[in-house]
A tleap script that builds the chain and sets N, CA, C and O, in Angstrom:
source leaprc.protein.ff14SB
mol = sequence {
  NMET VAL VAL LEU LEU LEU CYS PRO CYS LEU
  VAL GLY GLY GLY TRP PHE LEU LEU ALA SER
  ARG ASP GLY ASP ASP PRO ALA PRO ARG ALA
  VAL ALA SER ALA SER PRO THR GLU ASN GLY
  PRO THR GLY ASN ALA PRO THR GLU PRO THR
  VAL GLU PRO THR THR ASP GLU PRO THR PRO
  THR PRO THR ARG ALA GLU GLN ILE VAL ARG
  GLY ASP CYS VAL VAL ASN ASP GLY THR ALA
  SER ASP ALA ASP LEU ARG LYS VAL PRO CYS
  GLY PRO ASN THR TYR GLU VAL LEU LEU ARG
  ILE PRO ALA SER THR ASN GLY ASP ARG CYS
  LYS SER LEU ALA PRO GLU SER ASN ALA ASN
  TYR VAL HIE ASP ASN SER VAL ASP LEU PHE
  ASP TYR VAL LEU CYS LEU ARG LYS ARG CSER
}
set mol.1.N position { 0.804 -1.199 0.006 }
set mol.1.CA position { -0.014 -0.018 -0.006 }
set mol.1.C position { 0.859 1.259 0.001 }
set mol.1.O position { 0.426 2.298 -0.496 }
set mol.2.N position { 2.050 1.188 0.545 }
set mol.2.CA position { 2.938 2.319 0.569 }
set mol.2.C position { 3.317 2.732 -0.846 }
set mol.2.O position { 3.480 3.920 -1.125 }
set mol.3.N position { 3.459 1.740 -1.756 }
set mol.3.CA position { 3.803 2.020 -3.111 }
set mol.3.C position { 2.717 2.844 -3.777 }
set mol.3.O position { 3.024 3.737 -4.567 }
set mol.4.N position { 1.466 2.570 -3.483 }
set mol.4.CA position { 0.389 3.336 -4.063 }
set mol.4.C position { 0.402 4.781 -3.622 }
set mol.4.O position { 0.057 5.658 -4.414 }
set mol.5.N position { 0.765 5.051 -2.455 }
set mol.5.CA position { 0.809 6.431 -1.972 }
set mol.5.C position { 1.968 7.201 -2.579 }
set mol.5.O position { 1.848 8.400 -2.830 }
set mol.6.N position { 3.108 6.520 -2.823 }
set mol.6.CA position { 4.248 7.189 -3.384 }
set mol.6.C position { 4.088 7.427 -4.891 }
set mol.6.O position { 4.571 8.433 -5.412 }
set mol.7.N position { 3.442 6.546 -5.563 }
set mol.7.CA position { 3.328 6.669 -7.023 }
set mol.7.C position { 1.912 6.329 -7.462 }
set mol.7.O position { 1.648 5.184 -7.828 }
set mol.8.N position { 1.001 7.282 -7.438 }
set mol.8.CA position { -0.374 7.005 -7.824 }
set mol.8.C position { -0.500 6.593 -9.306 }
set mol.8.O position { -1.552 6.102 -9.715 }
set mol.9.N position { 0.534 6.783 -10.094 }
set mol.9.CA position { 0.444 6.401 -11.492 }
set mol.9.C position { 0.385 4.896 -11.654 }
set mol.9.O position { -0.010 4.416 -12.717 }
set mol.10.N position { 0.767 4.127 -10.629 }
set mol.10.CA position { 0.758 2.688 -10.710 }
set mol.10.C position { -0.607 2.105 -10.439 }
set mol.10.O position { -0.811 0.910 -10.652 }
set mol.11.N position { -1.551 2.905 -9.978 }
set mol.11.CA position { -2.887 2.411 -9.679 }
set mol.11.C position { -3.569 1.873 -10.890 }
set mol.11.O position { -4.236 0.841 -10.814 }
set mol.12.N position { -3.426 2.546 -12.032 }
set mol.12.CA position { -4.160 2.131 -13.235 }
set mol.12.C position { -3.580 0.851 -13.826 }
set mol.12.O position { -3.412 -0.153 -13.133 }
set mol.13.N position { -3.280 0.909 -15.113 }
set mol.13.CA position { -2.825 -0.274 -15.877 }
set mol.13.C position { -1.502 -0.838 -15.429 }
set mol.13.O position { -1.232 -2.014 -15.674 }
set mol.14.N position { -0.660 -0.049 -14.779 }
set mol.14.CA position { 0.683 -0.548 -14.413 }
set mol.14.C position { 0.732 -1.338 -13.153 }
set mol.14.O position { 1.695 -2.079 -12.950 }
set mol.15.N position { -0.277 -1.228 -12.260 }
set mol.15.CA position { -0.199 -1.922 -10.953 }
set mol.15.C position { -0.141 -3.424 -11.132 }
set mol.15.O position { 0.568 -4.104 -10.390 }
set mol.16.N position { -0.866 -3.956 -12.095 }
set mol.16.CA position { -0.864 -5.409 -12.237 }
set mol.16.C position { 0.499 -5.926 -12.700 }
set mol.16.O position { 0.809 -7.104 -12.522 }
set mol.17.N position { 1.315 -5.046 -13.296 }
set mol.17.CA position { 2.665 -5.465 -13.659 }
set mol.17.C position { 3.493 -5.790 -12.445 }
set mol.17.O position { 4.207 -6.793 -12.431 }
set mol.18.N position { 3.413 -4.959 -11.422 }
set mol.18.CA position { 4.165 -5.220 -10.187 }
set mol.18.C position { 3.629 -6.410 -9.461 }
set mol.18.O position { 4.402 -7.172 -8.881 }
set mol.19.N position { 2.317 -6.605 -9.468 }
set mol.19.CA position { 1.721 -7.676 -8.745 }
set mol.19.C position { 1.973 -9.022 -9.422 }
set mol.19.O position { 2.084 -10.041 -8.740 }
set mol.20.N position { 2.065 -9.043 -10.772 }
set mol.20.CA position { 2.226 -10.324 -11.463 }
set mol.20.C position { 3.665 -10.611 -11.834 }
set mol.20.O position { 3.950 -11.673 -12.388 }
set mol.21.N position { 4.578 -9.701 -11.548 }
set mol.21.CA position { 5.978 -9.895 -11.949 }
set mol.21.C position { 6.623 -10.946 -11.083 }
set mol.21.O position { 6.512 -10.899 -9.858 }
set mol.22.N position { 7.283 -11.874 -11.690 }
set mol.22.CA position { 7.949 -12.964 -11.008 }
set mol.22.C position { 9.322 -12.498 -10.597 }
set mol.22.O position { 10.065 -11.997 -11.442 }
set mol.23.N position { 9.695 -12.635 -9.352 }
set mol.23.CA position { 10.974 -12.175 -8.840 }
set mol.23.C position { 12.148 -12.939 -9.434 }
set mol.23.O position { 13.260 -12.410 -9.441 }
set mol.24.N position { 11.956 -14.163 -9.935 }
set mol.24.CA position { 13.045 -14.927 -10.536 }
set mol.24.C position { 13.295 -14.592 -11.985 }
set mol.24.O position { 14.306 -15.022 -12.540 }
set mol.25.N position { 12.429 -13.851 -12.612 }
set mol.25.CA position { 12.579 -13.509 -14.013 }
set mol.25.C position { 13.585 -12.395 -14.164 }
set mol.25.O position { 13.312 -11.274 -13.733 }
set mol.26.N position { 14.782 -12.659 -14.780 }
set mol.26.CA position { 15.794 -11.636 -14.891 }
set mol.26.C position { 15.455 -10.507 -15.876 }
set mol.26.O position { 15.960 -9.396 -15.718 }
set mol.27.N position { 14.629 -10.759 -16.867 }
set mol.27.CA position { 14.275 -9.760 -17.839 }
set mol.27.C position { 12.891 -9.191 -17.559 }
set mol.27.O position { 11.921 -9.948 -17.612 }
set mol.28.N position { 12.747 -7.932 -17.272 }
set mol.28.CA position { 11.405 -7.372 -17.065 }
set mol.28.C position { 10.619 -7.369 -18.354 }
set mol.28.O position { 11.166 -7.200 -19.444 }
set mol.29.N position { 9.324 -7.562 -18.204 }
set mol.29.CA position { 8.422 -7.574 -19.357 }
set mol.29.C position { 7.659 -6.265 -19.373 }
set mol.29.O position { 7.214 -5.776 -18.335 }
set mol.30.N position { 7.514 -5.706 -20.559 }
set mol.30.CA position { 6.726 -4.458 -20.696 }
set mol.30.C position { 5.370 -4.792 -21.218 }
set mol.30.O position { 5.234 -5.511 -22.209 }
set mol.31.N position { 4.367 -4.281 -20.566 }
set mol.31.CA position { 2.981 -4.455 -20.992 }
set mol.31.C position { 2.339 -3.084 -21.145 }
set mol.31.O position { 2.349 -2.270 -20.222 }
set mol.32.N position { 1.789 -2.848 -22.314 }
set mol.32.CA position { 1.133 -1.557 -22.544 }
set mol.32.C position { -0.340 -1.660 -22.282 }
set mol.32.O position { -0.970 -2.652 -22.649 }
set mol.33.N position { -0.900 -0.660 -21.656 }
set mol.33.CA position { -2.348 -0.623 -21.452 }
set mol.33.C position { -2.830 0.719 -21.907 }
set mol.33.O position { -2.126 1.723 -21.800 }
set mol.34.N position { -4.048 0.731 -22.421 }
set mol.34.CA position { -4.617 1.999 -22.903 }
set mol.34.C position { -5.805 2.328 -22.031 }
set mol.34.O position { -6.606 1.462 -21.680 }
set mol.35.N position { -5.898 3.568 -21.698 }
set mol.35.CA position { -7.068 4.032 -20.963 }
set mol.35.C position { -7.638 5.244 -21.734 }
set mol.35.O position { -6.895 5.926 -22.440 }
set mol.36.N position { -8.926 5.507 -21.605 }
set mol.36.CA position { -9.520 6.610 -22.321 }
set mol.36.C position { -8.815 7.949 -22.068 }
set mol.36.O position { -8.766 8.780 -22.975 }
set mol.37.N position { -8.277 8.182 -20.891 }
set mol.37.CA position { -7.649 9.455 -20.614 }
set mol.37.C position { -6.297 9.591 -21.279 }
set mol.37.O position { -5.884 10.697 -21.625 }
set mol.38.N position { -5.586 8.458 -21.467 }
set mol.38.CA position { -4.277 8.499 -22.099 }
set mol.38.C position { -4.383 8.655 -23.626 }
set mol.38.O position { -3.555 9.332 -24.236 }
set mol.39.N position { -5.358 8.057 -24.216 }
set mol.39.CA position { -5.478 8.029 -25.666 }
set mol.39.C position { -6.664 8.789 -26.202 }
set mol.39.O position { -7.168 8.439 -27.269 }
set mol.40.N position { -7.122 9.785 -25.536 }
set mol.40.CA position { -8.256 10.550 -26.005 }
set mol.40.C position { -9.533 10.059 -25.395 }
set mol.40.O position { -9.522 9.034 -24.713 }
set mol.41.N position { -10.638 10.739 -25.607 }
set mol.41.CA position { -11.887 10.434 -24.930 }
set mol.41.C position { -12.475 9.112 -25.402 }
set mol.41.O position { -13.248 8.517 -24.651 }
set mol.42.N position { -12.167 8.621 -26.577 }
set mol.42.CA position { -12.754 7.367 -27.059 }
set mol.42.C position { -11.862 6.172 -26.892 }
set mol.42.O position { -12.265 5.050 -27.202 }
set mol.43.N position { -10.632 6.389 -26.400 }
set mol.43.CA position { -9.732 5.277 -26.242 }
set mol.43.C position { -8.951 4.971 -27.518 }
set mol.43.O position { -8.166 4.024 -27.556 }
set mol.44.N position { -9.166 5.777 -28.570 }
set mol.44.CA position { -8.443 5.561 -29.811 }
set mol.44.C position { -7.070 6.189 -29.733 }
set mol.44.O position { -6.700 6.753 -28.703 }
set mol.45.N position { -6.310 6.100 -30.809 }
set mol.45.CA position { -4.981 6.667 -30.872 }
set mol.45.C position { -5.056 8.164 -30.623 }
set mol.45.O position { -6.058 8.801 -30.948 }
set mol.46.N position { -4.012 8.722 -30.055 }
set mol.46.CA position { -3.995 10.189 -29.762 }
set mol.46.C position { -4.151 10.979 -31.058 }
set mol.46.O position { -3.728 10.544 -32.130 }
set mol.47.N position { -4.766 12.147 -30.931 }
set mol.47.CA position { -4.966 12.966 -32.101 }
set mol.47.C position { -3.734 13.802 -32.438 }
set mol.47.O position { -3.577 14.231 -33.581 }
set mol.48.N position { -2.862 14.038 -31.466 }
set mol.48.CA position { -1.643 14.793 -31.689 }
set mol.48.C position { -0.437 13.850 -31.639 }
set mol.48.O position { -0.333 13.033 -30.724 }
set mol.49.N position { 0.467 13.954 -32.602 }
set mol.49.CA position { 1.629 13.047 -32.558 }
set mol.49.C position { 2.559 13.465 -31.427 }
set mol.49.O position { 2.639 14.639 -31.063 }
set mol.50.N position { 3.262 12.474 -30.880 }
set mol.50.CA position { 4.220 12.774 -29.845 }
set mol.50.C position { 5.592 12.930 -30.519 }
set mol.50.O position { 5.892 12.265 -31.512 }
set mol.51.N position { 6.389 13.795 -29.974 }
set mol.51.CA position { 7.709 14.077 -30.495 }
set mol.51.C position { 8.726 13.412 -29.597 }
set mol.51.O position { 8.810 13.717 -28.407 }
set mol.52.N position { 9.522 12.476 -30.181 }
set mol.52.CA position { 10.548 11.823 -29.402 }
set mol.52.C position { 11.874 12.547 -29.635 }
set mol.52.O position { 12.155 12.978 -30.753 }
set mol.53.N position { 12.690 12.683 -28.585 }
set mol.53.CA position { 13.971 13.332 -28.791 }
set mol.53.C position { 14.861 12.529 -29.741 }
set mol.53.O position { 14.764 11.303 -29.787 }
set mol.54.N position { 15.711 13.197 -30.485 }
set mol.54.CA position { 16.583 12.553 -31.416 }
set mol.54.C position { 17.986 13.075 -31.242 }
set mol.54.O position { 18.193 14.197 -30.779 }
set mol.55.N position { 18.959 12.248 -31.618 }
set mol.55.CA position { 20.345 12.675 -31.536 }
set mol.55.C position { 20.872 13.060 -32.889 }
set mol.55.O position { 22.043 13.418 -33.006 }
set mol.56.N position { 20.045 13.000 -33.930 }
set mol.56.CA position { 20.461 13.395 -35.283 }
set mol.56.C position { 20.696 14.870 -35.344 }
set mol.56.O position { 20.017 15.664 -34.693 }
set mol.57.N position { 21.706 15.233 -36.167 }
set mol.57.CA position { 21.960 16.636 -36.423 }
set mol.57.C position { 20.890 17.203 -37.318 }
set mol.57.O position { 20.423 16.503 -38.217 }
set mol.58.N position { 20.482 18.425 -37.118 }
set mol.58.CA position { 19.464 18.991 -38.037 }
set mol.58.C position { 20.035 19.083 -39.445 }
set mol.58.O position { 21.223 19.346 -39.632 }
set mol.59.N position { 19.192 18.870 -40.407 }
set mol.59.CA position { 19.606 19.014 -41.790 }
set mol.59.C position { 19.617 20.432 -42.178 }
set mol.59.O position { 18.591 21.103 -42.067 }
set mol.60.N position { 20.753 20.949 -42.644 }
set mol.60.CA position { 20.778 22.347 -43.022 }
set mol.60.C position { 19.896 22.632 -44.226 }
set mol.60.O position { 19.867 21.857 -45.182 }
set mol.61.N position { 19.187 23.732 -44.175 }
set mol.61.CA position { 18.379 24.144 -45.293 }
set mol.61.C position { 19.277 24.771 -46.327 }
set mol.61.O position { 20.073 25.654 -46.008 }
set mol.62.N position { 19.158 24.314 -47.599 }
set mol.62.CA position { 20.055 24.867 -48.599 }
set mol.62.C position { 19.787 26.344 -48.884 }
set mol.62.O position { 18.637 26.779 -48.944 }
set mol.63.N position { 20.855 27.098 -49.057 }
set mol.63.CA position { 20.690 28.497 -49.410 }
set mol.63.C position { 20.529 28.570 -50.907 }
set mol.63.O position { 20.599 27.555 -51.600 }
set mol.64.N position { 20.313 29.774 -51.408 }
set mol.64.CA position { 20.063 29.940 -52.846 }
set mol.64.C position { 21.221 29.404 -53.652 }
set mol.64.O position { 20.998 28.719 -54.650 }
set mol.65.N position { 22.449 29.687 -53.261 }
set mol.65.CA position { 23.632 29.264 -54.010 }
set mol.65.C position { 23.803 27.745 -53.973 }
set mol.65.O position { 24.306 27.157 -54.931 }
set mol.66.N position { 23.395 27.112 -52.887 }
set mol.66.CA position { 23.556 25.635 -52.768 }
set mol.66.C position { 22.578 24.916 -53.690 }
set mol.66.O position { 22.777 23.729 -53.946 }
set mol.67.N position { 21.542 25.560 -54.199 }
set mol.67.CA position { 20.608 24.929 -55.086 }
set mol.67.C position { 20.995 25.113 -56.526 }
set mol.67.O position { 20.296 24.619 -57.410 }
set mol.68.N position { 22.089 25.810 -56.803 }
set mol.68.CA position { 22.515 26.106 -58.170 }
set mol.68.C position { 23.344 24.954 -58.693 }
set mol.68.O position { 24.249 24.467 -58.014 }
set mol.69.N position { 23.027 24.512 -59.924 }
set mol.69.CA position { 23.721 23.386 -60.532 }
set mol.69.C position { 24.191 23.762 -61.927 }
set mol.69.O position { 23.863 24.835 -62.434 }
set mol.70.N position { 24.952 22.886 -62.539 }
set mol.70.CA position { 25.476 23.082 -63.879 }
set mol.70.C position { 24.324 23.400 -64.861 }
set mol.70.O position { 23.286 22.738 -64.846 }
set mol.71.N position { 24.524 24.397 -65.688 }
set mol.71.CA position { 23.520 24.809 -66.675 }
set mol.71.C position { 22.632 25.933 -66.209 }
set mol.71.O position { 21.978 26.580 -67.027 }
set mol.72.N position { 22.591 26.185 -64.900 }
set mol.72.CA position { 21.828 27.298 -64.387 }
set mol.72.C position { 22.511 28.612 -64.690 }
set mol.72.O position { 23.713 28.628 -64.955 }
set mol.73.N position { 21.794 29.700 -64.660 }
set mol.73.CA position { 22.345 31.037 -64.799 }
set mol.73.C position { 22.066 31.808 -63.514 }
set mol.73.O position { 21.026 31.645 -62.875 }
set mol.74.N position { 23.031 32.652 -63.158 }
set mol.74.CA position { 22.942 33.403 -61.890 }
set mol.74.C position { 23.331 34.829 -62.113 }
set mol.74.O position { 23.996 35.165 -63.093 }
set mol.75.N position { 22.910 35.673 -61.191 }
set mol.75.CA position { 23.403 37.066 -61.053 }
set mol.75.C position { 23.886 37.246 -59.619 }
set mol.75.O position { 23.457 36.517 -58.724 }
set mol.76.N position { 24.747 38.179 -59.401 }
set mol.76.CA position { 25.293 38.420 -58.089 }
set mol.76.C position { 24.601 39.652 -57.489 }
set mol.76.O position { 24.801 40.779 -57.942 }
set mol.77.N position { 23.783 39.405 -56.458 }
set mol.77.CA position { 23.121 40.472 -55.745 }
set mol.77.C position { 23.983 41.107 -54.659 }
set mol.77.O position { 23.583 42.087 -54.031 }
set mol.78.N position { 25.188 40.531 -54.440 }
set mol.78.CA position { 26.089 41.033 -53.429 }
set mol.78.C position { 27.215 41.839 -54.084 }
set mol.78.O position { 27.007 42.532 -55.080 }
set mol.79.N position { 28.383 41.730 -53.515 }
set mol.79.CA position { 29.553 42.424 -54.047 }
set mol.79.C position { 30.575 41.366 -54.511 }
set mol.79.O position { 30.364 40.167 -54.333 }
set mol.80.N position { 31.671 41.831 -55.102 }
set mol.80.CA position { 32.688 40.915 -55.562 }
set mol.80.C position { 33.314 40.157 -54.389 }
set mol.80.O position { 33.658 38.981 -54.513 }
set mol.81.N position { 33.461 40.856 -53.225 }
set mol.81.CA position { 34.077 40.204 -52.077 }
set mol.81.C position { 33.072 39.455 -51.193 }
set mol.81.O position { 33.465 38.606 -50.393 }
set mol.82.N position { 31.808 39.757 -51.330 }
set mol.82.CA position { 30.746 39.073 -50.560 }
set mol.82.C position { 29.582 38.793 -51.492 }
set mol.82.O position { 28.564 39.483 -51.452 }
set mol.83.N position { 29.737 37.780 -52.329 }
set mol.83.CA position { 28.762 37.480 -53.347 }
set mol.83.C position { 27.493 36.886 -52.745 }
set mol.83.O position { 27.531 36.195 -51.727 }
set mol.84.N position { 26.363 37.172 -53.403 }
set mol.84.CA position { 25.079 36.638 -53.037 }
set mol.84.C position { 24.411 36.251 -54.362 }
set mol.84.O position { 23.739 37.063 -54.998 }
set mol.85.N position { 24.614 34.988 -54.760 }
set mol.85.CA position { 24.118 34.519 -56.059 }
set mol.85.C position { 22.631 34.242 -56.011 }
set mol.85.O position { 22.084 33.783 -55.008 }
set mol.86.N position { 22.002 34.537 -57.127 }
set mol.86.CA position { 20.544 34.264 -57.278 }
set mol.86.C position { 20.344 33.657 -58.642 }
set mol.86.O position { 20.822 34.174 -59.652 }
set mol.87.N position { 19.615 32.529 -58.655 }
set mol.87.CA position { 19.304 31.839 -59.934 }
set mol.87.C position { 18.282 32.664 -60.719 }
set mol.87.O position { 17.276 33.127 -60.183 }
set mol.88.N position { 18.589 32.831 -62.035 }
set mol.88.CA position { 17.716 33.610 -62.923 }
set mol.88.C position { 17.645 32.902 -64.262 }
set mol.88.O position { 18.452 32.011 -64.523 }
set mol.89.N position { 16.694 33.275 -65.127 }
set mol.89.CA position { 16.676 32.741 -66.482 }
set mol.89.C position { 17.959 33.202 -67.231 }
set mol.89.O position { 18.436 34.320 -67.035 }
set mol.90.N position { 18.487 32.327 -68.072 }
set mol.90.CA position { 19.702 32.683 -68.809 }
set mol.90.C position { 19.422 33.807 -69.774 }
set mol.90.O position { 18.376 33.832 -70.422 }
set mol.91.N position { 20.340 34.726 -69.873 }
set mol.91.CA position { 20.207 35.869 -70.768 }
set mol.91.C position { 21.450 36.731 -70.686 }
set mol.91.O position { 22.438 36.347 -70.061 }
set mol.92.N position { 21.403 37.891 -71.313 }
set mol.92.CA position { 22.571 38.770 -71.292 }
set mol.92.C position { 22.884 39.245 -69.860 }
set mol.92.O position { 21.982 39.419 -69.041 }
set mol.93.N position { 24.149 39.446 -69.587 }
set mol.93.CA position { 24.609 39.925 -68.282 }
set mol.93.C position { 24.289 38.956 -67.125 }
set mol.93.O position { 24.091 39.391 -65.990 }
set mol.94.N position { 24.240 37.675 -67.409 }
set mol.94.CA position { 24.110 36.659 -66.373 }
set mol.94.C position { 25.359 35.775 -66.463 }
set mol.94.O position { 26.100 35.817 -67.444 }
set mol.95.N position { 25.568 34.985 -65.424 }
set mol.95.CA position { 26.659 34.022 -65.430 }
set mol.95.C position { 26.095 32.621 -65.540 }
set mol.95.O position { 25.214 32.239 -64.769 }
set mol.96.N position { 26.602 31.847 -66.500 }
set mol.96.CA position { 26.188 30.461 -66.648 }
set mol.96.C position { 27.107 29.555 -65.849 }
set mol.96.O position { 28.328 29.707 -65.889 }
set mol.97.N position { 26.533 28.630 -65.136 }
set mol.97.CA position { 27.323 27.678 -64.342 }
set mol.97.C position { 27.797 26.561 -65.290 }
set mol.97.O position { 27.003 25.779 -65.812 }
set mol.98.N position { 29.126 26.520 -65.487 }
set mol.98.CA position { 29.694 25.510 -66.356 }
set mol.98.C position { 30.034 24.221 -65.598 }
set mol.98.O position { 29.959 23.124 -66.151 }
set mol.99.N position { 30.414 24.377 -64.306 }
set mol.99.CA position { 30.830 23.226 -63.534 }
set mol.99.C position { 30.662 23.548 -62.050 }
set mol.99.O position { 30.886 24.677 -61.615 }
set mol.100.N position { 30.275 22.559 -61.305 }
set mol.100.CA position { 30.199 22.658 -59.843 }
set mol.100.C position { 31.197 21.658 -59.303 }
set mol.100.O position { 31.106 20.467 -59.597 }
set mol.101.N position { 32.165 22.138 -58.501 }
set mol.101.CA position { 33.187 21.238 -57.942 }
set mol.101.C position { 32.887 21.093 -56.441 }
set mol.101.O position { 33.084 22.039 -55.678 }
set mol.102.N position { 32.417 19.926 -56.021 }
set mol.102.CA position { 32.056 19.718 -54.610 }
set mol.102.C position { 33.268 19.550 -53.735 }
set mol.102.O position { 34.333 19.159 -54.214 }
set mol.103.N position { 33.126 19.837 -52.467 }
set mol.103.CA position { 34.126 19.604 -51.430 }
set mol.103.C position { 35.437 20.280 -51.752 }
set mol.103.O position { 36.494 19.704 -51.494 }
set mol.104.N position { 35.412 21.476 -52.305 }
set mol.104.CA position { 36.637 22.206 -52.686 }
set mol.104.C position { 36.407 23.706 -52.481 }
set mol.104.O position { 35.288 24.202 -52.609 }
set mol.105.N position { 37.477 24.403 -52.163 }
set mol.105.CA position { 37.449 25.840 -52.109 }
set mol.105.C position { 38.504 26.441 -53.021 }
set mol.105.O position { 38.830 27.622 -52.902 }
set mol.106.N position { 39.039 25.637 -53.932 }
set mol.106.CA position { 40.103 26.055 -54.825 }
set mol.106.C position { 39.503 26.570 -56.129 }
set mol.106.O position { 39.246 25.783 -57.040 }
set mol.107.N position { 39.281 27.837 -56.229 }
set mol.107.CA position { 38.673 28.420 -57.447 }
set mol.107.C position { 39.592 28.315 -58.646 }
set mol.107.O position { 39.109 28.381 -59.777 }
set mol.108.N position { 40.891 28.154 -58.456 }
set mol.108.CA position { 41.810 27.991 -59.576 }
set mol.108.C position { 41.589 26.694 -60.377 }
set mol.108.O position { 42.027 26.575 -61.521 }
set mol.109.N position { 40.909 25.738 -59.756 }
set mol.109.CA position { 40.611 24.481 -60.454 }
set mol.109.C position { 39.724 24.711 -61.686 }
set mol.109.O position { 39.720 23.892 -62.604 }
set mol.110.N position { 38.989 25.799 -61.709 }
set mol.110.CA position { 38.147 26.108 -62.862 }
set mol.110.C position { 38.981 26.312 -64.111 }
set mol.110.O position { 38.526 25.995 -65.210 }
set mol.111.N position { 40.212 26.840 -63.968 }
set mol.111.CA position { 41.084 27.088 -65.149 }
set mol.111.C position { 41.372 25.782 -65.914 }
set mol.111.O position { 41.411 25.782 -67.144 }
set mol.112.N position { 41.572 24.683 -65.192 }
set mol.112.CA position { 41.878 23.426 -65.879 }
set mol.112.C position { 40.645 22.568 -66.129 }
set mol.112.O position { 40.588 21.861 -67.135 }
set mol.113.N position { 39.647 22.614 -65.232 }
set mol.113.CA position { 38.466 21.751 -65.372 }
set mol.113.C position { 37.376 22.363 -66.258 }
set mol.113.O position { 36.591 21.637 -66.867 }
set mol.114.N position { 37.327 23.682 -66.328 }
set mol.114.CA position { 36.345 24.392 -67.176 }
set mol.114.C position { 37.085 25.607 -67.771 }
set mol.114.O position { 36.864 26.741 -67.344 }
set mol.115.N position { 37.968 25.361 -68.763 }
set mol.115.CA position { 38.814 26.447 -69.287 }
set mol.115.C position { 38.024 27.591 -69.904 }
set mol.115.O position { 38.546 28.702 -69.991 }
set mol.116.N position { 36.786 27.366 -70.335 }
set mol.116.CA position { 35.986 28.435 -70.937 }
set mol.116.C position { 35.378 29.355 -69.878 }
set mol.116.O position { 34.750 30.359 -70.216 }
set mol.117.N position { 35.564 29.011 -68.567 }
set mol.117.CA position { 35.028 29.872 -67.508 }
set mol.117.C position { 35.865 31.150 -67.398 }
set mol.117.O position { 37.067 31.139 -67.662 }
set mol.118.N position { 35.215 32.252 -67.004 }
set mol.118.CA position { 35.955 33.495 -66.806 }
set mol.118.C position { 35.630 34.104 -65.447 }
set mol.118.O position { 35.935 35.272 -65.206 }
set mol.119.N position { 35.014 33.326 -64.554 }
set mol.119.CA position { 34.725 33.738 -63.193 }
set mol.119.C position { 34.457 32.493 -62.360 }
set mol.119.O position { 34.188 31.423 -62.906 }
set mol.120.N position { 34.529 32.627 -61.062 }
set mol.120.CA position { 34.168 31.517 -60.178 }
set mol.120.C position { 33.576 32.042 -58.902 }
set mol.120.O position { 33.762 33.201 -58.531 }
set mol.121.N position { 32.843 31.145 -58.222 }
set mol.121.CA position { 32.258 31.469 -56.933 }
set mol.121.C position { 32.701 30.324 -55.970 }
set mol.121.O position { 32.496 29.143 -56.251 }
set mol.122.N position { 33.294 30.711 -54.862 }
set mol.122.CA position { 33.779 29.747 -53.874 }
set mol.122.C position { 32.902 29.830 -52.626 }
set mol.122.O position { 32.740 30.894 -52.028 }
set mol.123.N position { 32.355 28.705 -52.256 }
set mol.123.CA position { 31.544 28.619 -51.016 }
set mol.123.C position { 32.364 27.837 -49.971 }
set mol.123.O position { 32.618 26.642 -50.130 }
set mol.124.N position { 32.766 28.535 -48.911 }
set mol.124.CA position { 33.578 27.903 -47.849 }
set mol.124.C position { 32.699 27.723 -46.619 }
set mol.124.O position { 32.411 28.685 -45.906 }
set mol.125.N position { 32.277 26.495 -46.377 }
set mol.125.CA position { 31.431 26.141 -45.244 }
set mol.125.C position { 32.298 25.704 -44.091 }
set mol.125.O position { 33.431 25.270 -44.300 }
set mol.126.N position { 31.791 25.809 -42.881 }
set mol.126.CA position { 32.541 25.323 -41.709 }
set mol.126.C position { 32.741 23.822 -41.730 }
set mol.126.O position { 33.662 23.303 -41.099 }
set mol.127.N position { 31.883 23.123 -42.454 }
set mol.127.CA position { 32.038 21.687 -42.679 }
set mol.127.C position { 32.593 21.521 -44.092 }
set mol.127.O position { 31.903 21.830 -45.063 }
set mol.128.N position { 33.818 21.043 -44.219 }
set mol.128.CA position { 34.483 20.956 -45.511 }
set mol.128.C position { 33.699 20.174 -46.552 }
set mol.128.O position { 33.793 20.462 -47.745 }
set mol.129.N position { 32.931 19.193 -46.115 }
set mol.129.CA position { 32.124 18.381 -47.052 }
set mol.129.C position { 31.133 19.258 -47.845 }
set mol.129.O position { 30.751 18.915 -48.964 }
set mol.130.N position { 30.728 20.387 -47.253 }
set mol.130.CA position { 29.748 21.234 -47.887 }
set mol.130.C position { 30.370 22.421 -48.685 }
set mol.130.O position { 29.656 23.284 -49.196 }
set mol.131.N position { 31.675 22.429 -48.766 }
set mol.131.CA position { 32.368 23.423 -49.610 }
set mol.131.C position { 32.101 23.091 -51.074 }
set mol.131.O position { 31.873 21.936 -51.431 }
set mol.132.N position { 32.133 24.132 -51.921 }
set mol.132.CA position { 32.048 23.904 -53.360 }
set mol.132.C position { 32.485 25.126 -54.117 }
set mol.132.O position { 32.508 26.237 -53.587 }
set mol.133.N position { 32.832 24.905 -55.370 }
set mol.133.CA position { 33.212 25.963 -56.312 }
set mol.133.C position { 32.291 25.913 -57.521 }
set mol.133.O position { 32.017 24.841 -58.060 }
set mol.134.N position { 31.816 27.074 -57.940 }
set mol.134.CA position { 31.062 27.172 -59.182 }
set mol.134.C position { 31.967 27.833 -60.228 }
set mol.134.O position { 32.478 28.933 -60.017 }
set mol.135.N position { 32.153 27.152 -61.343 }
set mol.135.CA position { 32.899 27.711 -62.457 }
set mol.135.C position { 31.887 28.397 -63.380 }
set mol.135.O position { 30.950 27.759 -63.859 }
set mol.136.N position { 32.075 29.690 -63.627 }
set mol.136.CA position { 31.077 30.518 -64.305 }
set mol.136.C position { 31.629 31.149 -65.576 }
set mol.136.O position { 32.828 31.400 -65.699 }
set mol.137.N position { 30.729 31.397 -66.512 }
set mol.137.CA position { 31.046 32.153 -67.736 }
set mol.137.C position { 30.050 33.240 -67.910 }
set mol.137.O position { 28.845 32.992 -67.956 }
set mol.138.N position { 30.551 34.484 -68.010 }
set mol.138.CA position { 29.682 35.644 -68.201 }
set mol.138.C position { 29.061 35.603 -69.598 }
set mol.138.O position { 29.766 35.479 -70.600 }
set mol.139.N position { 27.738 35.709 -69.650 }
set mol.139.CA position { 27.023 35.726 -70.944 }
set mol.139.C position { 26.880 37.147 -71.392 }
set mol.139.O position { 26.585 38.036 -70.593 }
set mol.140.N position { 27.088 37.367 -72.671 }
set mol.140.CA position { 26.937 38.746 -73.179 }
set mol.140.C position { 25.647 38.909 -73.940 }
set mol.140.O position { 25.356 39.997 -74.436 }
savepdb mol mol.pdb
quit
């Protein structure tokens, strides 16, 4: 009876677990019970999902430049030293992406891998795996 006073939560469906548990059984058995108050007024599944904690790292949301791929055209809404690329329809005064080099911050690689490029964009992320270089050609 002392257990009931210390933990009133055992009065419901869980009390029979303690009463029926065999002391010689080394592995405890889990038994789930549903009551109308736990699962909504009708005893059905809860209407709101429960959120369980996770140890996964959050997935970073791609920025505008991270969504740019070969064949896309871009304009720079920033400056030469702090570029802010935006994808646009290809046309005059835009830059066409000739090559995307993943996991690199070496813009000079465009000279050998995409010799027709005349500009590049280097994205340096704190996680090297997310670094990349865009080899660009200015369209006239």
